Residue frames relative to the residue before (quaternion, step in Angstrom):
aa qw qx qy qz dx dy dz
M 1.0000 0.0000 0.0000 0.0000 0.00 0.00 0.00
C 0.2496 -0.7563 0.5905 0.1303 3.54 -1.33 0.14
R 0.2616 -0.6687 0.6422 0.2681 3.50 -1.41 -0.20
H 0.0483 0.8146 -0.5770 0.0347 3.58 -0.92 0.79
L 0.1548 -0.7786 0.6075 0.0270 3.53 -1.33 0.48
A 0.0591 -0.7640 0.6409 0.0462 3.54 -1.15 0.76
Y 0.0976 -0.7950 0.5985 0.0136 3.55 -1.08 0.82
L 0.0061 0.7393 -0.6733 -0.0115 3.52 -1.21 0.78
G 0.4646 0.6769 -0.4846 0.3018 3.58 -0.92 0.82
P 0.7745 -0.2569 0.2287 0.5308 3.58 -1.17 -0.51
R 0.6002 -0.5863 0.4006 0.3682 3.54 -1.09 0.69
K 0.0193 0.7674 -0.6394 0.0437 3.52 -0.99 1.00
S 0.5437 -0.5808 0.4704 0.3817 3.55 -1.24 0.33
L 0.5894 -0.5578 0.4414 0.3830 3.56 -1.18 0.49
R 0.6000 0.5569 -0.3699 0.4394 3.58 1.08 -0.56
E 0.6419 0.5232 -0.3248 0.4569 3.60 0.96 -0.84
L 0.7225 0.4563 -0.2409 0.4602 3.56 1.00 -0.84
L 0.8337 0.3035 -0.0906 0.4524 3.57 0.84 -0.99
I 0.7707 0.3438 -0.1808 0.5050 3.61 1.13 -0.50
D 0.7231 0.5081 -0.2687 0.3832 3.59 0.77 -1.00
P 0.6015 0.5658 -0.4054 0.3921 3.68 0.87 -0.66
P 0.6078 -0.6114 0.3586 0.3580 3.62 -1.01 0.73
H 0.7656 0.1747 -0.1419 0.6026 3.59 1.14 -0.50
S 0.0357 0.8678 -0.4910 0.0674 3.52 0.94 1.04
L 0.6562 -0.4660 0.4014 0.4372 3.55 -1.31 0.19
Y 0.5775 0.5797 -0.3615 0.4469 3.58 1.09 -0.71
R 0.7004 0.4519 -0.2634 0.4857 3.59 0.86 -0.97
Q 0.6257 0.5578 -0.3357 0.4296 3.58 1.04 -0.74
S 0.5298 0.6294 -0.4173 0.3860 3.58 1.19 -0.29
W 0.7893 0.2170 -0.1471 0.5552 3.61 1.13 -0.53
E 0.8008 0.2035 -0.1085 0.5528 3.61 1.19 -0.34
P 0.0569 0.7942 -0.6007 0.0713 3.62 0.43 1.13
T 0.3161 -0.7687 0.5246 0.1843 3.59 -1.10 0.61
R 0.7781 0.3163 -0.1737 0.5141 3.61 1.13 -0.50
Q 0.4350 0.7103 -0.4561 0.3135 3.58 1.22 0.11
T 0.2338 -0.8209 0.5130 0.0907 3.57 -0.65 1.13
H 0.7488 0.2403 -0.1723 0.5932 3.61 1.25 -0.22
G 0.7880 0.1685 -0.1674 0.5680 3.57 -0.49 1.20
V 0.2942 -0.7834 0.5306 0.1348 3.55 -1.21 0.52
V 0.7840 0.1623 -0.0924 0.5921 3.60 1.21 -0.30
N 0.2501 -0.7729 0.5725 0.1106 3.57 -1.10 0.79
A 0.2099 0.8282 -0.4717 0.2180 3.51 0.46 1.32
D 0.5721 0.6353 -0.3541 0.3791 3.59 1.28 0.15
G 0.7898 -0.2092 0.1022 0.5674 3.54 1.11 0.68
F 0.0380 -0.7747 0.6304 0.0300 3.52 -1.33 0.33
G 0.0021 -0.7992 0.6007 0.0218 3.51 -1.27 0.25
V 0.0865 -0.7580 0.6420 0.0764 3.52 -1.29 0.44
G 0.0909 -0.7707 0.6293 0.0415 3.53 -1.06 0.85
W 0.0130 0.8059 -0.5906 0.0391 3.56 -1.05 0.74
F 0.3737 -0.7117 0.5581 0.2060 3.53 -1.29 0.52
A 0.2825 -0.7283 0.6012 0.1681 3.54 -1.01 0.91
D 0.6374 -0.5470 0.3756 0.3918 3.57 -1.12 0.64
G 0.8501 0.1754 -0.1408 0.4762 3.56 -0.90 0.98
D 0.6797 0.4394 -0.2942 0.5083 3.61 1.23 0.02
P 0.2936 -0.7991 0.4965 0.1694 3.62 -0.48 1.15
V 0.6469 0.4917 -0.3216 0.4860 3.60 1.24 -0.22
P 0.3473 -0.7763 0.4830 0.2085 3.61 -0.52 1.10
A 0.3833 -0.6558 0.5920 0.2694 3.50 -1.32 0.43
R 0.1215 -0.7905 0.5959 0.0722 3.56 -1.20 0.53
Y 0.0737 -0.7325 0.6725 0.0763 3.51 -1.30 0.57
R 0.0801 0.8074 -0.5735 0.1126 3.58 -0.57 1.18
Q 0.0466 -0.7729 0.6322 0.0282 3.53 -1.24 0.60
G 0.4912 -0.6960 0.4538 0.2615 3.55 -1.18 0.57
G 0.6825 0.4566 -0.2832 0.4955 3.60 1.28 -0.08
P 0.7434 -0.3947 0.2811 0.4611 3.60 -1.26 -0.08
I 0.5578 -0.6160 0.4360 0.3455 3.56 -1.05 0.72
W 0.6637 0.5197 -0.3152 0.4360 3.60 1.03 -0.74
A 0.6726 0.5023 -0.2947 0.4565 3.59 1.23 -0.38
D 0.5883 0.5579 -0.3709 0.4528 3.59 1.28 0.06
P 0.2732 -0.8077 0.4960 0.1644 3.62 -0.25 1.19
S 0.6350 0.5540 -0.3308 0.4247 3.59 1.21 -0.42
F 0.5966 0.6367 -0.3761 0.3119 3.57 1.01 -0.74
P 0.6447 0.5234 -0.3666 0.4195 3.68 0.78 -0.75
D 0.6583 0.4917 -0.3163 0.4742 3.61 1.01 -0.74
I 0.6331 0.5149 -0.3293 0.4751 3.59 0.98 -0.84
A 0.6739 0.5057 -0.2937 0.4516 3.56 0.93 -0.93
R 0.6354 0.5570 -0.3337 0.4179 3.59 1.03 -0.75
V 0.7946 0.3355 -0.1583 0.4807 3.61 0.92 -0.85
T 0.6360 0.5159 -0.3369 0.4646 3.61 1.22 -0.09
R 0.0566 -0.8127 0.5792 -0.0270 3.55 -0.73 1.14
S 0.1037 0.7901 -0.5969 0.0929 3.55 -1.07 0.76
G 0.3624 -0.7152 0.5522 0.2286 3.53 -1.29 0.40
A 0.7448 0.2508 -0.1828 0.5907 3.59 1.28 0.17
V 0.1079 0.8177 -0.5378 0.1746 3.55 -0.34 1.33
L 0.0045 0.7463 -0.6644 -0.0395 3.54 -1.24 0.60
A 0.0303 0.8044 -0.5898 0.0644 3.57 -0.84 1.00
A 0.0442 -0.7990 0.5997 -0.0016 3.56 -1.19 0.58
V 0.1607 -0.7139 0.6667 0.1414 3.52 -1.32 0.54
R 0.2994 -0.8286 0.4655 0.0839 3.57 -0.84 1.04
D 0.0909 -0.7014 0.7034 0.0708 3.47 -1.25 0.79
A 0.2981 -0.8182 0.4635 0.1634 3.58 -0.10 1.29
T 0.4922 -0.6186 0.5280 0.3103 3.54 -1.12 0.73
T 0.5694 -0.6128 0.4222 0.3493 3.59 -0.93 0.89
G 0.8160 0.2428 -0.2006 0.4847 3.56 -0.85 1.02
S 0.5859 0.5816 -0.3844 0.4132 3.60 1.22 -0.15
A 0.6718 -0.5013 0.3649 0.4051 3.53 -1.30 0.34
T 0.2083 -0.7530 0.6111 0.1268 3.54 -1.22 0.59
G 0.5428 0.6319 -0.4498 0.3220 3.55 -1.30 -0.03
T 0.7450 -0.4300 0.2867 0.4217 3.52 -1.35 0.24
E 0.6738 0.5253 -0.3091 0.4178 3.59 0.89 -0.93
A 0.6654 0.5065 -0.3018 0.4578 3.60 1.18 -0.46
A 0.5927 0.5908 -0.3586 0.4136 3.59 1.26 -0.24
A 0.4056 -0.6715 0.5655 0.2545 3.55 -1.04 0.84
P 0.5723 -0.1057 -0.7970 -0.1616 1.47 -2.36 0.82
F 0.3689 -0.6384 0.6231 0.2609 3.48 -1.36 0.54
Q 0.1455 -0.8091 0.5632 0.0839 3.58 -1.15 0.37
G 0.2446 0.7469 -0.5978 0.1579 3.52 -1.29 0.50
G 0.8433 0.1621 -0.1272 0.4964 3.54 -1.06 0.76
G 0.6707 -0.5079 0.2972 0.4516 3.56 1.15 0.56
W 0.6385 0.4956 -0.3264 0.4900 3.59 1.29 0.28
L 0.2548 -0.6970 0.6434 0.1880 3.52 -1.38 0.45
F 0.1103 -0.8225 0.5579 -0.0084 3.58 -0.98 0.89
S 0.0116 0.7720 -0.6354 0.0148 3.54 -1.14 0.80
H 0.1852 -0.7695 0.6053 0.0848 3.57 -1.17 0.71
N 0.0976 -0.7495 0.6538 0.0363 3.54 -0.82 1.08
G 0.6359 0.5088 -0.3639 0.4521 3.58 -0.30 1.23
S 0.2749 -0.7372 0.5834 0.2012 3.54 -1.21 -0.53
I 0.2941 -0.7102 0.6080 0.1988 3.54 -1.36 0.32
G 0.3766 -0.7442 0.5084 0.2141 3.55 -0.59 1.14
G 0.8366 0.2026 -0.1563 0.4844 3.55 -1.02 0.85
Y 0.3607 0.7345 -0.5016 0.2809 3.59 1.22 0.29
P 0.6054 -0.1781 -0.7748 -0.0386 1.62 -1.97 1.61
G 0.4948 0.7043 -0.4240 0.2818 3.59 1.17 -0.36
S 0.6509 0.5568 -0.3256 0.4003 3.58 0.98 -0.81
V 0.7587 0.3346 -0.1867 0.5269 3.59 1.15 -0.53
A 0.2423 0.8151 -0.4999 0.1643 3.58 1.19 0.44
K 0.6589 0.5064 -0.3194 0.4555 3.60 0.95 -0.80
L 0.6457 0.5055 -0.3241 0.4718 3.57 1.03 -0.73
A 0.5981 0.5730 -0.3608 0.4288 3.58 1.08 -0.65
E 0.6076 0.5700 -0.3514 0.4271 3.58 1.14 -0.57
T 0.6461 0.5217 -0.3246 0.4528 3.61 1.21 -0.33
V 0.6400 0.4944 -0.3158 0.4963 3.57 1.30 -0.12
P 0.5259 -0.6315 0.4521 0.3467 3.64 -0.83 0.86
A 0.5742 -0.6259 0.4078 0.3351 3.55 -0.97 0.91
A 0.6234 0.5522 -0.3438 0.4338 3.58 1.02 -0.74
D 0.6438 0.5146 -0.3248 0.4639 3.59 1.07 -0.70
L 0.6422 0.5132 -0.3269 0.4663 3.58 1.01 -0.76
L 0.6611 0.5018 -0.3078 0.4651 3.57 0.99 -0.79
A 0.7090 0.4628 -0.2497 0.4699 3.56 1.17 -0.62
L 0.3247 0.7566 -0.5115 0.2461 3.62 1.22 0.15
E 0.5087 -0.6617 0.4561 0.3088 3.57 -0.92 0.88
S 0.7901 -0.0434 0.0323 0.6106 3.57 1.08 -0.66
R 0.4959 -0.6479 0.4879 0.3104 3.57 -1.24 0.44
T 0.3654 0.7068 -0.5083 0.3294 3.53 0.49 1.27
D 0.6145 -0.5410 0.4161 0.3958 3.55 -1.25 0.40
S 0.6127 0.5644 -0.3527 0.4261 3.60 1.05 -0.68
A 0.6693 0.4855 -0.2992 0.4763 3.58 0.89 -0.92
F 0.6330 0.5286 -0.3305 0.4590 3.58 1.06 -0.71
V 0.6367 0.5155 -0.3302 0.4687 3.60 0.94 -0.83
W 0.6432 0.5145 -0.3214 0.4673 3.59 0.99 -0.79
A 0.6340 0.5160 -0.3361 0.4677 3.61 1.00 -0.71
L 0.6247 0.5338 -0.3330 0.4626 3.60 1.01 -0.78
I 0.6693 0.5032 -0.3013 0.4561 3.57 0.87 -0.96
Q 0.6743 0.4982 -0.3070 0.4504 3.58 0.84 -0.93
A 0.6185 0.5436 -0.3497 0.4468 3.59 1.02 -0.75
R 0.6940 0.4736 -0.2835 0.4623 3.59 0.93 -0.83
V 0.6017 0.5335 -0.3562 0.4758 3.57 1.11 -0.59
R 0.6576 0.5034 -0.3142 0.4642 3.59 0.96 -0.82
E 0.6505 0.5034 -0.3106 0.4764 3.58 1.18 -0.52
G 0.6931 -0.5122 0.2614 0.4346 3.59 1.27 0.02
A 0.5091 0.6460 -0.4332 0.3686 3.60 1.22 -0.06
A 0.4551 -0.6176 0.5592 0.3143 3.54 -1.18 0.62
M 0.6678 -0.5418 0.3169 0.4001 3.58 -1.11 0.62
P 0.6695 0.4756 -0.3489 0.4516 3.70 0.76 -0.78
E 0.6420 0.5153 -0.3267 0.4643 3.60 1.00 -0.76
A 0.6475 0.5159 -0.3218 0.4593 3.59 0.95 -0.85
V 0.6544 0.5067 -0.3153 0.4643 3.59 0.92 -0.87
A 0.6740 0.5023 -0.3040 0.4483 3.59 0.85 -0.95
S 0.6805 0.4883 -0.3051 0.4531 3.60 0.90 -0.84
V 0.6478 0.5060 -0.3260 0.4669 3.60 1.02 -0.73
V 0.6363 0.5134 -0.3383 0.4659 3.61 0.93 -0.82
A 0.6703 0.5007 -0.3036 0.4559 3.58 0.88 -0.91
D 0.7034 0.4754 -0.2802 0.4481 3.59 0.86 -0.92
V 0.6459 0.4900 -0.3315 0.4825 3.61 1.00 -0.72
A 0.6683 0.5057 -0.3077 0.4504 3.59 0.91 -0.89
A 0.6223 0.5580 -0.3412 0.4301 3.60 1.16 -0.49
V 0.7780 0.3371 -0.1750 0.5005 3.60 1.13 -0.52
A 0.8012 0.1831 -0.0857 0.5632 3.62 1.20 -0.25
E 0.4935 -0.5753 0.5452 0.3581 3.53 -1.28 0.42
A 0.1225 0.8307 -0.5201 0.1561 3.55 -0.42 1.19
R 0.1748 -0.7011 0.6754 0.1477 3.47 -1.38 0.47
L 0.0002 -0.8474 0.5202 -0.1064 3.53 -0.48 1.24
N 0.1428 0.7382 -0.6358 0.1743 3.53 0.28 1.30
L 0.0332 -0.8194 0.5697 -0.0537 3.54 -0.27 1.33
L 0.0738 -0.7925 0.6053 0.0094 3.56 -1.05 0.78
L 0.0283 0.8032 -0.5895 0.0809 3.55 -0.78 1.11
T 0.0658 0.7826 -0.6191 -0.0038 3.55 -1.21 0.47
N 0.1446 -0.6943 0.6860 0.1626 3.47 -1.40 0.42
A 0.7713 -0.3620 0.2200 0.4750 3.61 -1.08 -0.44
T 0.7886 0.3297 -0.1529 0.4960 3.62 1.22 -0.29
T 0.7977 0.2686 -0.0825 0.5335 3.61 1.14 -0.56
I 0.1607 -0.7254 0.6575 0.1251 3.53 -1.26 0.62
V 0.0578 -0.7597 0.6472 0.0242 3.57 -1.00 0.92
A 0.0473 0.8076 -0.5847 0.0615 3.59 -0.85 0.93
S 0.2006 -0.7339 0.6317 0.1487 3.53 -1.18 0.66
V 0.1781 -0.7387 0.6402 0.1129 3.52 -1.22 0.69
F 0.2792 0.7396 -0.5572 0.2543 3.55 -0.45 1.25
G 0.8586 0.0897 -0.1031 0.4941 3.55 -0.01 1.31
D 0.7907 0.1339 -0.1051 0.5881 3.60 1.22 -0.08
T 0.6577 -0.5416 0.3652 0.3750 3.55 -1.31 0.10
L 0.0277 0.7551 -0.6549 -0.0108 3.53 -1.32 0.44
S 0.0657 -0.7844 0.6166 0.0141 3.56 -1.04 0.84
A 0.1312 -0.7842 0.6028 0.0670 3.56 -1.23 0.52
R 0.0546 -0.7704 0.6343 0.0342 3.52 -1.22 0.61
T 0.0691 -0.7867 0.6130 0.0242 3.55 -0.89 0.93
G 0.0489 -0.7993 0.5989 0.0011 3.53 -1.16 0.65
D 0.7910 -0.2709 0.2261 0.4998 3.54 -1.12 -0.68
G 0.8459 -0.1362 0.0376 0.5142 3.55 0.06 1.33
F 0.7109 0.3885 -0.2862 0.5116 3.62 1.13 0.41
T 0.1017 -0.7545 0.6441 0.0743 3.52 -1.34 0.45
V 0.0590 -0.7525 0.6549 0.0372 3.54 -1.10 0.84
V 0.0463 -0.7666 0.6405 0.0039 3.58 -0.92 0.97
A 0.1066 0.8274 -0.5320 0.1452 3.59 -0.63 1.10
S 0.6581 -0.5095 0.3879 0.3962 3.55 -1.26 0.47
E 0.7797 -0.0816 0.0688 0.6170 3.54 1.10 -0.75
P 0.6271 -0.5579 0.3693 0.3990 3.62 -1.08 0.59
D 0.3277 -0.7575 0.5325 0.1877 3.55 -1.07 0.75
D 0.7690 0.1307 -0.1387 0.6102 3.58 1.30 0.18
D 0.6005 -0.5889 0.4169 0.3447 3.57 -1.33 -0.07
S 0.2632 0.7836 -0.5240 0.2053 3.60 1.18 0.43
P 0.5004 -0.6927 0.4283 0.2937 3.61 -0.92 0.85
G 0.5956 0.6284 -0.3552 0.3524 3.60 1.16 -0.33
W 0.5098 0.6522 -0.4291 0.3615 3.59 1.22 -0.19
A 0.0177 -0.7810 0.6243 -0.0089 3.56 -1.06 0.86
E 0.4618 -0.6646 0.5081 0.2946 3.55 -1.01 0.80
V 0.3158 -0.7510 0.5574 0.1602 3.55 -1.02 0.87
G 0.3849 -0.7501 0.4959 0.2080 3.58 -0.82 1.00
E 0.6993 -0.4724 0.3317 0.4216 3.54 -1.31 0.32
G 0.5157 0.6030 -0.4865 0.3658 3.56 -1.05 0.86
V 0.4704 -0.6183 0.5313 0.3379 3.54 -1.33 -0.30
H 0.0695 -0.8341 0.5444 -0.0549 3.54 -0.56 1.25
T 0.1973 -0.7773 0.5914 0.0839 3.55 -1.21 0.64
W 0.0458 -0.7780 0.6265 0.0030 3.55 -1.07 0.88
G 0.2008 -0.6894 0.6694 0.1906 3.48 -1.41 0.32
A 0.7301 -0.3941 0.2887 0.4779 3.57 -1.24 -0.11
E 0.6855 0.4847 -0.2827 0.4640 3.60 1.14 -0.60
G 0.7402 -0.3992 0.2352 0.4872 3.60 1.21 -0.03
W 0.7937 -0.3241 0.2391 0.4559 3.52 -1.40 -0.23
K 0.1954 -0.8047 0.5553 0.0775 3.57 -1.00 0.90
G 0.7712 -0.3109 0.1923 0.5211 3.61 1.10 -0.44
T 0.3373 -0.7038 0.5891 0.2094 3.51 -1.43 0.19
Q 0.4863 -0.6674 0.4848 0.2882 3.54 -0.93 0.94
E 0.4385 -0.7428 0.4425 0.2454 3.57 -0.75 1.03
R 0.5892 0.5905 -0.3870 0.3929 3.61 1.01 -0.64
S 0.4636 -0.7037 0.4678 0.2664 3.56 -0.82 1.01
V 0.1207 -0.7565 0.6353 0.0977 3.54 -1.15 0.70
G 0.3352 0.7673 -0.4855 0.2515 3.56 1.16 0.47
R 0.6102 -0.5657 0.4089 0.3747 3.54 -1.24 0.41
């Protein structure tokens, strides 16, 4: 499992978003409070962010624990953005490791993270793999269930689905063939899309900002637990829930 966070709003430093809060994502790497599978997130981390006027996000990822990277606090202190997605990773037993396996993945102007796992991967989703162009499967950043889910979503977006619809259909189809936990989190420069299926998710909105995260990073009263489904937010707050069921 993993912990992840997405932010939209006024430009802030990565340190303000990921390190400074009392229960920050940085701290959740060794002391999560709501994580139901695994106890530490030391198998890699990553952060992606959008610079003003550039639709292609930048990423910084490493294959080891976030606390063991001496460069990250300095990078976080001087890097500012109004659209960020970050994750710390607890790798599924037997899955690929290394920098390439760490979220966020990116493509089509979106950043993507998966908190969860797919039982029996890859055999359990072999039929779904047939719906993805072979070139996309060969181009997977890593041989992980997370990278595969991202390939499925991108294939459906290219076929014409809006991002919330693509996420909802992939969650439903994977859950139909495998025991899976599929808390997915995506953002571009204007929108956050998240699925809740098998783990916790919370959101907080304020004056022109939205934070969506596996668990609250502070004790602010504005945090609310997000129910199962596929949900969309902008910087101004919640925008809607995808109607297609993602239930088991």
